[in-house]
C-alpha positions in Angstrom: 11.2 -0.9 -19.4 11.9 -1.8 -15.8 14.4 -4.4 -16.9 16.1 -2.0 -19.3 16.2 1.1 -17.0 16.5 -0.3 -13.5 17.1 -4.1 -13.1 19.9 -4.5 -15.7 21.8 -1.3 -14.9 21.8 -2.2 -11.2 22.8 -5.8 -12.1 19.8 -7.3 -10.3 19.9 -11.0 -11.3 17.1 -12.2 -9.1 14.3 -9.7 -10.0 11.7 -9.7 -12.8 8.4 -8.3 -13.9 7.7 -11.5 -15.8 4.8 -13.4 -14.1 4.6 -17.1 -13.1 2.4 -17.9 -16.1 4.8 -16.3 -18.6 7.9 -17.7 -20.3 11.1 -16.6 -18.6 9.8 -16.5 -15.0 12.5 -17.3 -12.4 10.7 -20.5 -11.4 13.7 -21.9 -9.4 14.2 -18.8 -7.4 11.0 -18.6 -5.4 9.9 -19.5 -1.9 6.7 -21.5 -1.2 3.7 -19.8 0.3 2.1 -20.9 3.6 -1.3 -20.4 5.3 -2.2 -19.4 8.8 -1.4 -22.8 10.1 2.1 -22.8 8.6 1.0 -25.4 6.0 2.2 -25.1 2.4 -0.5 -23.7 0.1 -0.8 -26.2 -2.7 -3.0 -24.1 -5.0 0.0 -22.6 -6.7 1.9 -19.4 -6.8 -0.2 -16.2 -6.6 -0.4 -14.3 -9.9 -0.9 -10.5 -9.7 -2.8 -9.1 -12.8 -1.8 -5.5 -11.8 1.8 -5.9 -13.1 2.8 -2.3 -12.9 2.1 -1.6 -9.2 2.5 -5.1 -7.8 4.1 -7.4 -10.3 7.8 -7.2 -9.3 9.3 -10.5 -8.1 12.5 -10.0 -6.2 14.7 -10.9 -3.2 15.6 -8.9 -0.1 19.1 -8.4 -1.4 17.9 -7.0 -4.8 15.4 -4.8 -3.0 18.1 -3.5 -0.7 20.2 -2.5 -3.8 17.2 -0.4 -5.1 16.7 1.1 -1.6 20.4 2.1 -1.3 20.3 3.6 -4.8 17.4 5.8 -3.7 19.3 6.8 -0.6 22.5 7.6 -2.6 20.3 9.7 -5.0 18.8 11.6 -2.0 22.3 12.4 -0.8 23.5 13.2 -4.4 26.4 10.8 -4.0 27.1 7.4 -5.5 23.8 7.0 -7.4 24.2 5.2 -10.7 20.7 4.9 -12.2 18.1 7.0 -10.2 18.6 10.7 -10.3 18.4 12.9 -7.2 15.4 14.7 -8.8 13.5 11.4 -9.2 14.5 10.2 -5.7 13.1 13.4 -4.2 10.0 13.2 -6.4 9.0 9.7 -5.3 9.8 10.2 -1.6 8.6 13.8 -1.0 5.3 13.8 0.9 2.3 15.0 -1.2 -0.5 14.2 1.2 -1.2 13.2 4.8 -4.2 11.2 3.8 -4.1 7.4 4.0 -1.0 6.3 6.0 -0.4 9.9 7.2 2.3 10.6 4.7 2.3 9.5 1.0 4.9 10.3 -1.6 4.5 9.1 -5.2 4.6 5.4 -4.3 6.5 5.5 -1.0 4.9 5.9 2.4 6.3 8.5 4.7 4.0 8.0 7.7 6.4 5.8 9.8 8.8 7.4 12.3 10.3 4.3 13.9 13.2 5.1 16.2 12.2 8.8 15.9 13.8 9.0 12.5 12.5 9.8 9.0 12.0 6.8 6.6 10.6 6.0 3.2 8.7 2.8 3.5 6.5 0.3 1.6 4.8 -2.9 2.6 3.0 -5.4 0.5 1.5 -8.9 0.5 -0.2 -11.6 -1.4 -1.6 -15.0 -0.4 0.8 -16.5 2.1 3.6 -14.0 1.6 4.5 -10.4 2.3 7.3 -8.0 3.4 8.6 -4.5 4.1 11.1 -2.2 2.6 12.4 0.5 4.8 15.1 3.2 4.0 16.3 6.1 6.1 15.8 9.5 4.4 19.1 10.9 5.7 21.6 8.0 6.0 22.2 4.5 4.7 20.2 2.7 7.4 17.5 0.3 6.2 15.8 -3.0 6.4 14.3 -5.3 3.8 12.5 -8.3 5.0 10.3 -10.8 3.2 8.5 -13.7 4.8 6.5 -16.6 3.2 3.8 -17.1 5.7 0.3 -15.6 6.2 -0.3 -12.6 8.5 -0.6 -14.4 11.9 2.8 -16.1 11.4 4.5 -13.4 9.3 3.8 -10.2 11.4 5.2 -11.4 14.7 8.4 -12.6 13.1 8.9 -9.4 11.1 8.1 -7.3 14.1 10.7 -9.2 16.2 13.4 -8.8 13.5 12.8 -5.1 13.1 12.7 -4.5 16.8 16.0 -6.4 17.4 17.8 -4.6 14.5 16.7 -1.2 15.9 17.9 -2.2 19.3 21.3 -3.8 18.3 22.2 -1.0 15.9 21.1 1.8 18.2 18.6 3.2 15.8 16.1 4.2 18.6 16.8 7.9 19.0 15.2 10.2 21.7 12.8 13.0 20.8 14.9 16.2 20.6 12.4 18.8 21.7 11.8 19.7 25.4 8.4 18.8 26.7 6.0 20.7 28.9 3.6 19.4 31.6 0.3 18.4 30.3 -2.6 20.4 31.8 -4.9 18.1 33.8 -8.1 19.2 32.0 -6.5 18.5 28.6 -5.3 15.0 29.7 -8.8 14.2 30.9 -10.4 15.5 27.7 -8.2 13.4 25.3 -7.9 10.2 27.3 -9.9 7.3 25.9 -10.3 5.0 23.0 -10.1 6.1 19.3 -10.2 4.7 15.9 -6.6 4.1 14.6 -5.6 7.6 13.7 -1.8 7.4 13.7 -1.6 5.7 10.3 -5.3 5.4 9.5 -5.3 1.6 9.5 -8.6 1.2 11.2 -8.9 -2.5 10.3 -6.0 -3.4 12.6 -7.4 -2.1 15.9 -7.9 1.0 18.0 -5.7 3.6 19.8 -6.0 4.2 23.5 -4.7 7.3 25.2 -4.1 6.9 28.9 -2.2 8.5 31.8 0.4 6.7 33.9 2.5 8.4 36.6 1.4 11.8 35.2 2.6 10.9 31.8 0.4 10.4 28.7 0.9 7.4 26.5 -0.8 6.0 23.4 -1.3 2.3 22.8 -1.0 1.6 19.1 -1.8 -1.7 17.6 -0.1 -0.6 14.4 3.2 0.2 16.1 3.0 -3.1 18.0 2.4 -5.0 14.8 5.2 -3.2 13.0 8.0 -2.9 15.5 6.7 -4.7 18.7 6.2 -1.4 20.6 2.6 -0.8 21.8 3.0 1.8 24.5 4.4 5.1 23.1 5.0 8.3 25.1 3.3 11.5 24.2 5.4 14.8 24.5 3.4 18.0 25.1 4.6 21.0 23.2 1.8 23.5 24.2 -1.3 24.7 22.3 -2.9 21.2 22.7 -0.1 19.8 20.5 1.9 16.6 21.0 4.8 14.6 19.5 4.6 10.8 19.9 7.4 8.4 20.2 8.1 6.5 16.9 5.7 8.7 15.0 6.8 11.5 12.5 3.8 13.8 12.6 2.5 16.3 15.2 -1.0 15.9 16.7 -3.1 18.9 17.8 -6.3 18.1 19.8 -9.3 20.4 19.3 -11.1 21.0 22.6 -14.0 23.4 23.1 -14.6 25.7 26.0 -16.4 23.0 27.9 -13.3 20.8 27.7 -14.9 18.5 25.2 -12.9 16.9 22.4 -14.2 17.9 19.0 -11.5 16.5 16.8 -7.8 16.5 16.0 -5.4 17.9 13.4 -2.4 15.9 12.2 0.3 17.9 10.5 4.0 17.9 9.6 6.3 20.4 11.1 8.1 22.8 8.8 6.5 21.3 5.6 4.1 23.1 3.3 1.4 20.4 3.4 -2.3 20.6 3.9 -3.1 19.6 7.5 -5.3 16.6 8.1 -8.3 17.4 10.2 -10.3 14.6 11.7 -13.7 15.3 13.3 -14.7 13.6 16.6 -17.3 11.5 14.7 -14.5 9.8 12.9 -12.4 9.3 16.0 -15.0 8.0 18.5 -17.5 5.7 16.9 -19.9 2.9 17.9 -16.9 0.5 17.7 -14.6 2.5 19.9 -17.4 2.9 22.5 -18.1 -0.8 22.3 -14.5 -1.6 22.9 -14.4 0.9 25.8 -17.5 -0.7 27.3 -16.0 -4.2 27.4 -12.5 -3.0 28.3 -13.5 -0.9 31.3 -16.5 -2.7 32.8 -17.7 -6.1 33.9 -19.7 -8.1 31.4 -23.1 -7.2 32.8 -22.5 -3.4 32.6 -20.8 -3.8 29.2 -23.8 -5.7 27.9 -26.1 -2.8 29.0 -23.9 -0.3 27.2 -24.0 -2.5 24.1 -27.8 -2.5 24.2 -27.8 1.3 24.4 -25.3 1.6 21.5 -27.6 -0.6 19.3 -30.4 2.0 19.8 -28.0 4.9 19.1 -26.5 3.4 16.0 -29.3 1.3 14.3 -27.4 1.1 11.0 -24.1 0.0 12.4 -22.7 -3.4 11.7 -22.5 -4.8 15.3 -21.9 -8.3 14.1 -18.6 -7.3 12.5 -17.7 -5.1 15.4 -18.3 -7.8 18.0 -16.3 -10.2 16.0 -13.4 -7.9 15.7 -13.6 -7.1 19.4 -13.6 -10.7 20.4 -10.4 -11.3 18.3 -8.8 -8.2 20.0 -9.3 -9.7 23.4 -8.2 -13.1 22.2 -5.0 -11.5 20.9 -4.3 -10.1 24.4 -4.8 -13.7 25.9 -8.0 -12.6 27.5 -9.8 -15.7 26.3 -12.7 -15.6 28.8 -14.0 -12.2 27.8 -13.3 -13.0 24.2 -15.5 -16.1 24.5 -18.3 -14.1 26.2 -18.2 -11.7 23.2 -18.3 -14.5 20.7 -21.2 -16.0 22.6 -23.0 -12.7 22.5 -22.5 -12.5 18.7 -24.0 -16.0 18.2 -27.0 -15.0 20.3 -27.5 -11.8 18.4 -26.8 -13.1 14.9 -27.6 -16.8 14.9 -28.0 -17.1 11.1 -24.5 -15.9 10.3 -21.9 -18.6 9.6 -19.1 -16.3 10.6 -20.1 -15.9 14.2 -19.9 -19.7 14.6 -16.6 -19.8 12.8 -15.1 -17.3 15.1 -16.4 -19.0 18.3 -15.2 -22.3 16.9 -11.7 -20.9 16.5 -11.8 -19.6 20.1 -12.9 -23.0 21.4 -10.2 -24.7 19.3 -7.5 -22.4 20.8 -8.8 -23.5 24.3 -8.5 -27.1 23.2 -12.2 -27.6 23.7 -12.5 -29.7 20.6 -16.0 -31.0 21.0 -17.5 -27.5 21.2 -15.3 -26.3 18.4 -16.5 -29.2 16.3 -20.1 -28.3 17.0 -19.6 -24.7 15.8 -17.8 -25.7 12.6 -20.5 -28.2 11.8 -23.0 -25.3 12.2 -20.8 -23.2 9.8 -21.3 -25.9 7.2 -25.0 -26.1 7.9 -25.3 -22.4 7.1 -22.5 -22.3 4.4 -22.0 -25.7 2.9 -19.0 -24.5 0.7 -17.0 -23.1 3.6 -13.5 -24.5 3.0 -12.0 -23.4 6.3 -14.8 -25.2 8.3 -14.2 -28.3 6.3 -10.4 -28.2 6.9 -10.9 -27.5 10.6 -13.3 -30.4 11.1 -10.7 -32.7 9.6 -8.1 -31.4 12.0 -10.4 -31.6 15.0 -11.4 -35.1 14.3 -7.8 -36.2 14.0 -7.0 -34.5 17.4 -10.0 -36.2 19.0 -8.9 -39.6 17.8 -5.4 -39.1 19.4 
C-alpha cells in the first residue's frame, strides 16, 4: 500500500518497505552501520520487525520529497498525493504528553529558531536521523547519519545549527517581555527533570539567573541544535516563553513562595494543558545533581547520604552512573571520577559501575586502571562483550 499510494506516485526510487531479509530489498543502496568507536558493525544490517511504524528504508532526498509534499498540502498548493485534510490530520497537535506536542505520528514539540515545525527522529543500531519541516513555509532539514549516538548526535547538531545560522532561520520572540519579580526568580531557580520535551533519560534542566535575566539550560536543545542556554521571557502571571521552544510554561507557586508544580500549554489552541507536580520535577536525582554541582565533594557526599535515607527505594546506582557521565560530558573528569569511585564503593557487586569507571580511566589514558576495571567486569559478568573488546583495545595500546 505504501508503494502504491505514496512511493510510486512521488517517484521515490530509493525507498522501500521491503526488509533486508526479503526479496527485492535495495541491497546496493544502503550505508554501513558503525558503533560508538566509529568501527563498522559486522553483525549485519538491523532488521525491524515492526514494519508499519519503523520499516521504511529511504534516503534524505526521498524523505525530503515526502516532507515537501506535506508542506505543500498544508498550504493547499502544489500537493500531488497527500491531501490538505490528511496533512492537517497528521500534523495537528492532539496531546502535550510525551514530547510536549504529538500529532498522529509527527512531533510538534520542537520550536527551533522560534518557528513551528513538524518533526520526527528515529534510530536503530548504529544509525539514525531527523526529519524537520516548517509548518508555514518550505524550510526543512532531513539528515541521516550512520554512526551510533556519541558520534551521530554532535554531527547532526552541528549541521542543523549551521543551517539555521546560514539561512537566517533563527527568529526573535515577537512578544514584549516584563521584568521577572525577584521572589518568582528565586522560587523557580534550580535543577529539574527534563520537562521541555520530557526526555528525562538525556539529562536535567537548570534554571538560573544571569545579569537579571532568567535562562534555562537544556541538554535536549544542546543535543538537537547545539544551543544549551536559552533565554526565558516573562509574560506575567508566572508564565514564560522560552527561546527555541514552542509552548508556554506557567509556574505554580504557593503563598509561601514555594514551587508546587508547573503547567505547560499551547497558546491559542484548544488542548488539554499538561500539569506537572513538583514531585515529578524535583526528584532524588535532581537533588543529587544539585548537590554535586553546587558543593565540594565532602558536602555533596553528606547530602547524598541524607538523600539515601529520604529515598530508600530509589535506584542510586543508576543515578550516580548517569551523574558521572554528565560531568564527564562537560569535561569535568575529576568530579566524574569521584562519583564513579563512590558508585564502586556503594555497589561493589555491580559490573556496570566498574564498566563506567573503566571508561573514565580509559578516557584519561590511564590504561592500567582501566584494564583492572574491565577485568573486574568480566569477573562479575563473564559474557560482557564490551569489556572483552575494551581489554583487547587496552592491551594493544599498552604494547605500543
